[in-house]
A tleap script that builds the chain and sets N, CA, C and O, in Angstrom:
source leaprc.protein.ff14SB
mol = sequence {
  NMET TRP LYS LYS TYR ARG GLU ARG ALA LYS
  LEU THR GLN GLU GLN LEU ALA ALA ILE ALA
  ASP ILE ASP TYR THR ASN TYR GLN ARG ILE
  GLU SER GLY ALA THR ILE PRO GLN THR ASN
  THR PHE ALA LYS ILE VAL LEU ALA LEU ASN
  LEU ASN ASN SER GLU ILE LYS GLU LEU LEU
  ILE TYR TYR SER LYS ILE ASN SER LYS LYS
  GLY LYS VAL SER ILE CLYS
}
set mol.1.N position { 28.645 -32.021 62.343 }
set mol.1.CA position { 29.637 -31.488 63.259 }
set mol.1.C position { 29.592 -32.181 64.619 }
set mol.1.O position { 30.624 -32.527 65.194 }
set mol.2.N position { 28.386 -32.371 65.110 }
set mol.2.CA position { 28.270 -32.968 66.438 }
set mol.2.C position { 28.756 -34.411 66.460 }
set mol.2.O position { 29.293 -34.876 67.465 }
set mol.3.N position { 28.568 -35.108 65.359 }
set mol.3.CA position { 28.883 -36.529 65.337 }
set mol.3.C position { 30.340 -36.810 65.688 }
set mol.3.O position { 30.630 -37.755 66.422 }
set mol.4.N position { 31.260 -35.995 65.169 }
set mol.4.CA position { 32.681 -36.254 65.450 }
set mol.4.C position { 32.980 -36.119 66.945 }
set mol.4.O position { 33.784 -36.873 67.494 }
set mol.5.N position { 32.333 -35.160 67.594 }
set mol.5.CA position { 32.556 -34.984 69.037 }
set mol.5.C position { 31.903 -36.123 69.824 }
set mol.5.O position { 32.474 -36.616 70.797 }
set mol.6.N position { 30.713 -36.537 69.403 }
set mol.6.CA position { 30.025 -37.636 70.080 }
set mol.6.C position { 30.814 -38.928 69.940 }
set mol.6.O position { 30.987 -39.667 70.909 }
set mol.7.N position { 31.291 -39.198 68.734 }
set mol.7.CA position { 32.066 -40.429 68.522 }
set mol.7.C position { 33.389 -40.394 69.277 }
set mol.7.O position { 33.841 -41.418 69.788 }
set mol.8.N position { 34.005 -39.231 69.349 }
set mol.8.CA position { 35.249 -39.111 70.120 }
set mol.8.C position { 34.999 -39.444 71.586 }
set mol.8.O position { 35.853 -40.027 72.255 }
set mol.9.N position { 33.813 -39.065 72.083 }
set mol.9.CA position { 33.450 -39.357 73.472 }
set mol.9.C position { 32.982 -40.801 73.653 }
set mol.9.O position { 32.673 -41.234 74.764 }
set mol.10.N position { 32.936 -41.550 72.521 }
set mol.10.CA position { 32.517 -42.957 72.539 }
set mol.10.C position { 31.099 -43.123 73.092 }
set mol.10.O position { 30.831 -44.004 73.909 }
set mol.11.N position { 30.200 -42.251 72.624 }
set mol.11.CA position { 28.808 -42.290 73.046 }
set mol.11.C position { 27.900 -42.552 71.855 }
set mol.11.O position { 28.183 -42.127 70.735 }
set mol.12.N position { 26.813 -43.252 72.112 }
set mol.12.CA position { 25.771 -43.377 71.097 }
set mol.12.C position { 24.903 -42.119 71.167 }
set mol.12.O position { 25.004 -41.334 72.111 }
set mol.13.N position { 24.062 -41.942 70.170 }
set mol.13.CA position { 23.136 -40.805 70.211 }
set mol.13.C position { 22.229 -40.907 71.440 }
set mol.13.O position { 21.959 -39.904 72.100 }
set mol.14.N position { 21.772 -42.096 71.738 }
set mol.14.CA position { 20.899 -42.304 72.894 }
set mol.14.C position { 21.603 -41.949 74.199 }
set mol.14.O position { 21.019 -41.306 75.071 }
set mol.15.N position { 22.854 -42.369 74.329 }
set mol.15.CA position { 23.607 -42.077 75.548 }
set mol.15.C position { 23.837 -40.579 75.711 }
set mol.15.O position { 23.663 -40.031 76.800 }
set mol.16.N position { 24.225 -39.928 74.634 }
set mol.16.CA position { 24.467 -38.486 74.718 }
set mol.16.C position { 23.192 -37.743 75.071 }
set mol.16.O position { 23.206 -36.852 75.920 }
set mol.17.N position { 22.097 -38.100 74.429 }
set mol.17.CA position { 20.823 -37.436 74.734 }
set mol.17.C position { 20.463 -37.605 76.206 }
set mol.17.O position { 19.985 -36.667 76.843 }
set mol.18.N position { 20.689 -38.787 76.739 }
set mol.18.CA position { 20.389 -39.029 78.155 }
set mol.18.C position { 21.290 -38.203 79.061 }
set mol.18.O position { 20.815 -37.610 80.029 }
set mol.19.N position { 22.577 -38.155 78.762 }
set mol.19.CA position { 23.520 -37.379 79.575 }
set mol.19.C position { 23.184 -35.895 79.508 }
set mol.19.O position { 23.243 -35.191 80.517 }
set mol.20.N position { 22.831 -35.424 78.320 }
set mol.20.CA position { 22.510 -34.002 78.128 }
set mol.20.C position { 21.096 -33.666 78.600 }
set mol.20.O position { 20.720 -32.495 78.651 }
set mol.21.N position { 20.327 -34.674 78.939 }
set mol.21.CA position { 18.945 -34.494 79.382 }
set mol.21.C position { 18.102 -33.793 78.313 }
set mol.21.O position { 17.385 -32.830 78.585 }
set mol.22.N position { 18.218 -34.317 77.081 }
set mol.22.CA position { 17.395 -33.822 75.985 }
set mol.22.C position { 16.723 -35.009 75.302 }
set mol.22.O position { 17.152 -36.152 75.458 }
set mol.23.N position { 15.682 -34.729 74.556 }
set mol.23.CA position { 14.962 -35.768 73.848 }
set mol.23.C position { 15.863 -36.399 72.784 }
set mol.23.O position { 16.551 -35.700 72.039 }
set mol.24.N position { 15.844 -37.718 72.729 }
set mol.24.CA position { 16.686 -38.452 71.786 }
set mol.24.C position { 16.393 -38.061 70.342 }
set mol.24.O position { 17.323 -37.834 69.568 }
set mol.25.N position { 15.127 -37.979 69.966 }
set mol.25.CA position { 14.800 -37.633 68.580 }
set mol.25.C position { 15.207 -36.195 68.258 }
set mol.25.O position { 15.568 -35.892 67.121 }
set mol.26.N position { 15.151 -35.321 69.244 }
set mol.26.CA position { 15.624 -33.950 69.041 }
set mol.26.C position { 17.129 -33.961 68.757 }
set mol.26.O position { 17.597 -33.264 67.856 }
set mol.27.N position { 17.878 -34.744 69.520 }
set mol.27.CA position { 19.319 -34.826 69.268 }
set mol.27.C position { 19.596 -35.410 67.888 }
set mol.27.O position { 20.485 -34.928 67.187 }
set mol.28.N position { 18.857 -36.434 67.486 }
set mol.28.CA position { 19.042 -37.013 66.146 }
set mol.28.C position { 18.887 -35.937 65.072 }
set mol.28.O position { 19.681 -35.870 64.133 }
set mol.29.N position { 17.871 -35.105 65.215 }
set mol.29.CA position { 17.614 -34.043 64.232 }
set mol.29.C position { 18.731 -33.004 64.248 }
set mol.29.O position { 19.102 -32.483 63.196 }
set mol.30.N position { 19.266 -32.700 65.411 }
set mol.30.CA position { 20.375 -31.745 65.510 }
set mol.30.C position { 21.615 -32.322 64.834 }
set mol.30.O position { 22.255 -31.651 64.025 }
set mol.31.N position { 21.950 -33.560 65.166 }
set mol.31.CA position { 23.150 -34.173 64.602 }
set mol.31.C position { 23.049 -34.325 63.085 }
set mol.31.O position { 24.049 -34.191 62.380 }
set mol.32.N position { 21.863 -34.601 62.588 }
set mol.32.CA position { 21.698 -34.767 61.140 }
set mol.32.C position { 21.651 -33.434 60.397 }
set mol.32.O position { 21.716 -33.398 59.168 }
set mol.33.N position { 21.537 -32.338 61.154 }
set mol.33.CA position { 21.469 -31.027 60.523 }
set mol.33.C position { 20.066 -30.610 60.140 }
set mol.33.O position { 19.879 -29.577 59.497 }
set mol.34.N position { 19.077 -31.400 60.525 }
set mol.34.CA position { 17.692 -31.082 60.193 }
set mol.34.C position { 17.158 -29.900 60.997 }
set mol.34.O position { 16.207 -29.238 60.582 }
set mol.35.N position { 17.775 -29.639 62.148 }
set mol.35.CA position { 17.342 -28.529 62.987 }
set mol.35.C position { 18.544 -27.899 63.677 }
set mol.35.O position { 19.579 -28.540 63.862 }
set mol.36.N position { 18.391 -26.657 64.047 }
set mol.36.CA position { 19.423 -25.934 64.802 }
set mol.36.C position { 19.024 -25.967 66.275 }
set mol.36.O position { 17.877 -25.665 66.604 }
set mol.37.N position { 19.943 -26.325 67.165 }
set mol.37.CA position { 19.558 -26.406 68.580 }
set mol.37.C position { 19.284 -25.038 69.185 }
set mol.37.O position { 19.939 -24.049 68.854 }
set mol.38.N position { 18.308 -25.005 70.073 }
set mol.38.CA position { 18.085 -23.792 70.848 }
set mol.38.C position { 19.271 -23.605 71.785 }
set mol.38.O position { 20.019 -24.548 72.040 }
set mol.39.N position { 19.439 -22.414 72.286 }
set mol.39.CA position { 20.609 -22.082 73.095 }
set mol.39.C position { 20.773 -23.014 74.289 }
set mol.39.O position { 21.877 -23.486 74.557 }
set mol.40.N position { 19.688 -23.282 75.008 }
set mol.40.CA position { 19.815 -24.149 76.189 }
set mol.40.C position { 20.174 -25.584 75.793 }
set mol.40.O position { 20.918 -26.254 76.509 }
set mol.41.N position { 19.655 -26.054 74.669 }
set mol.41.CA position { 19.992 -27.390 74.183 }
set mol.41.C position { 21.446 -27.441 73.734 }
set mol.41.O position { 22.159 -28.402 74.023 }
set mol.42.N position { 21.882 -26.405 73.028 }
set mol.42.CA position { 23.282 -26.289 72.607 }
set mol.42.C position { 24.190 -26.395 73.830 }
set mol.42.O position { 25.169 -27.141 73.816 }
set mol.43.N position { 23.868 -25.655 74.878 }
set mol.43.CA position { 24.689 -25.659 76.097 }
set mol.43.C position { 24.708 -27.035 76.753 }
set mol.43.O position { 25.758 -27.489 77.208 }
set mol.44.N position { 23.567 -27.696 76.805 }
set mol.44.CA position { 23.510 -29.034 77.411 }
set mol.44.C position { 24.398 -30.034 76.664 }
set mol.44.O position { 25.097 -30.841 77.277 }
set mol.45.N position { 24.356 -29.965 75.336 }
set mol.45.CA position { 25.169 -30.889 74.542 }
set mol.45.C position { 26.654 -30.575 74.713 }
set mol.45.O position { 27.469 -31.482 74.880 }
set mol.46.N position { 27.000 -29.300 74.673 }
set mol.46.CA position { 28.390 -28.874 74.859 }
set mol.46.C position { 28.930 -29.372 76.202 }
set mol.46.O position { 30.043 -29.894 76.280 }
set mol.47.N position { 28.137 -29.206 77.241 }
set mol.47.CA position { 28.571 -29.656 78.566 }
set mol.47.C position { 28.674 -31.181 78.632 }
set mol.47.O position { 29.619 -31.715 79.214 }
set mol.48.N position { 27.716 -31.876 78.043 }
set mol.48.CA position { 27.743 -33.338 78.057 }
set mol.48.C position { 28.967 -33.888 77.334 }
set mol.48.O position { 29.510 -34.926 77.712 }
set mol.49.N position { 29.395 -33.181 76.290 }
set mol.49.CA position { 30.563 -33.619 75.519 }
set mol.49.C position { 31.869 -33.036 76.040 }
set mol.49.O position { 32.947 -33.385 75.557 }
set mol.50.N position { 31.773 -32.151 77.024 }
set mol.50.CA position { 32.965 -31.521 77.611 }
set mol.50.C position { 33.836 -30.861 76.541 }
set mol.50.O position { 35.051 -31.059 76.501 }
set mol.51.N position { 33.188 -30.068 75.668 }
set mol.51.CA position { 33.919 -29.420 74.584 }
set mol.51.C position { 34.750 -28.259 75.101 }
set mol.51.O position { 34.378 -27.598 76.071 }
set mol.52.N position { 35.880 -28.014 74.445 }
set mol.52.CA position { 36.726 -26.885 74.837 }
set mol.52.C position { 36.294 -25.633 74.074 }
set mol.52.O position { 35.431 -25.701 73.199 }
set mol.53.N position { 36.892 -24.505 74.406 }
set mol.53.CA position { 36.489 -23.234 73.817 }
set mol.53.C position { 36.625 -23.195 72.303 }
set mol.53.O position { 35.764 -22.633 71.626 }
set mol.54.N position { 37.683 -23.776 71.758 }
set mol.54.CA position { 37.856 -23.733 70.309 }
set mol.54.C position { 36.811 -24.597 69.604 }
set mol.54.O position { 36.372 -24.260 68.504 }
set mol.55.N position { 36.415 -25.697 70.219 }
set mol.55.CA position { 35.373 -26.538 69.643 }
set mol.55.C position { 34.017 -25.833 69.680 }
set mol.55.O position { 33.243 -25.909 68.727 }
set mol.56.N position { 33.742 -25.153 70.782 }
set mol.56.CA position { 32.499 -24.387 70.891 }
set mol.56.C position { 32.490 -23.275 69.849 }
set mol.56.O position { 31.475 -23.034 69.196 }
set mol.57.N position { 33.615 -22.606 69.700 }
set mol.57.CA position { 33.719 -21.538 68.703 }
set mol.57.C position { 33.470 -22.081 67.301 }
set mol.57.O position { 32.779 -21.447 66.504 }
set mol.58.N position { 34.023 -23.240 66.997 }
set mol.58.CA position { 33.816 -23.868 65.691 }
set mol.58.C position { 32.323 -24.098 65.432 }
set mol.58.O position { 31.827 -23.825 64.338 }
set mol.59.N position { 31.617 -24.601 66.444 }
set mol.59.CA position { 30.180 -24.828 66.301 }
set mol.59.C position { 29.412 -23.524 66.133 }
set mol.59.O position { 28.493 -23.447 65.318 }
set mol.60.N position { 29.777 -22.508 66.891 }
set mol.60.CA position { 29.100 -21.217 66.788 }
set mol.60.C position { 29.299 -20.590 65.408 }
set mol.60.O position { 28.372 -20.010 64.843 }
set mol.61.N position { 30.496 -20.710 64.881 }
set mol.61.CA position { 30.762 -20.194 63.530 }
set mol.61.C position { 29.933 -20.968 62.508 }
set mol.61.O position { 29.349 -20.375 61.601 }
set mol.62.N position { 29.882 -22.273 62.652 }
set mol.62.CA position { 29.094 -23.115 61.755 }
set mol.62.C position { 27.630 -22.667 61.755 }
set mol.62.O position { 27.039 -22.477 60.692 }
set mol.63.N position { 27.045 -22.498 62.946 }
set mol.63.CA position { 25.640 -22.112 63.022 }
set mol.63.C position { 25.413 -20.670 62.584 }
set mol.63.O position { 24.354 -20.353 62.042 }
set mol.64.N position { 26.374 -19.806 62.805 }
set mol.64.CA position { 26.194 -18.421 62.344 }
set mol.64.C position { 26.170 -18.361 60.814 }
set mol.64.O position { 25.459 -17.540 60.236 }
set mol.65.N position { 26.941 -19.224 60.165 }
set mol.65.CA position { 26.920 -19.286 58.699 }
set mol.65.C position { 25.583 -19.808 58.201 }
set mol.65.O position { 25.043 -19.298 57.220 }
set mol.66.N position { 25.050 -20.812 58.863 }
set mol.66.CA position { 23.738 -21.341 58.483 }
set mol.66.C position { 22.672 -20.266 58.661 }
set mol.66.O position { 21.829 -20.058 57.788 }
set mol.67.N position { 22.722 -19.589 59.799 }
set mol.67.CA position { 21.730 -18.558 60.080 }
set mol.67.C position { 21.818 -17.404 59.104 }
set mol.67.O position { 20.790 -16.858 58.704 }
set mol.68.N position { 23.009 -17.023 58.717 }
set mol.68.CA position { 23.136 -15.901 57.779 }
set mol.68.C position { 22.573 -16.270 56.409 }
set mol.68.O position { 22.054 -15.413 55.693 }
set mol.69.N position { 22.679 -17.539 56.052 }
set mol.69.CA position { 22.090 -17.998 54.775 }
set mol.69.C position { 20.570 -17.980 54.843 }
set mol.69.O position { 19.902 -17.812 53.823 }
set mol.70.N position { 20.023 -18.153 56.046 }
set mol.70.CA position { 18.571 -18.163 56.225 }
set mol.70.C position { 18.040 -16.771 56.611 }
set mol.70.O position { 16.844 -16.601 56.849 }
set mol.71.N position { 18.935 -15.788 56.669 }
set mol.71.CA position { 18.517 -14.444 57.031 }
set mol.71.C position { 18.344 -14.221 58.519 }
set mol.71.O position { 17.687 -13.267 58.937 }
set mol.72.N position { 18.926 -15.091 59.313 }
set mol.72.CA position { 18.856 -14.965 60.772 }
set mol.72.C position { 20.195 -14.437 61.268 }
set mol.72.O position { 21.213 -14.551 60.586 }
set mol.73.N position { 20.178 -13.854 62.472 }
set mol.73.CA position { 21.411 -13.264 62.971 }
set mol.73.C position { 22.034 -14.020 64.128 }
set mol.73.O position { 23.197 -13.777 64.451 }
set mol.74.N position { 21.314 -14.919 64.760 }
set mol.74.CA position { 21.903 -15.646 65.889 }
set mol.74.C position { 21.278 -17.025 66.018 }
set mol.74.O position { 20.278 -17.336 65.371 }
set mol.75.N position { 21.880 -17.837 66.860 }
set mol.75.CA position { 21.356 -19.179 67.143 }
set mol.75.C position { 20.004 -19.034 67.808 }
set mol.75.O position { 19.799 -18.148 68.638 }
set mol.76.N position { 19.092 -19.900 67.443 }
set mol.76.CA position { 17.736 -19.885 68.026 }
set mol.76.C position { 17.795 -19.960 69.527 }
set mol.76.O position { 16.756 -19.959 70.186 }
savepdb mol mol.pdb
quit
């Protein structure tokens, strides 16, 4: 999900991680789906990509579905 927004912004993973002030390898794991971002990391990426409300909602729905499959109720 994140990749389409990052590519639309014409950023590499390294550039986005730097702009969002998060660890590059952490962002790689988030983009690949290997991990779910913590709330503060989610917010940093959203702000770095300048996502609109509908895009944020799409991501929240995506993560809520993942969490419900894992028996969790909210984003980490």
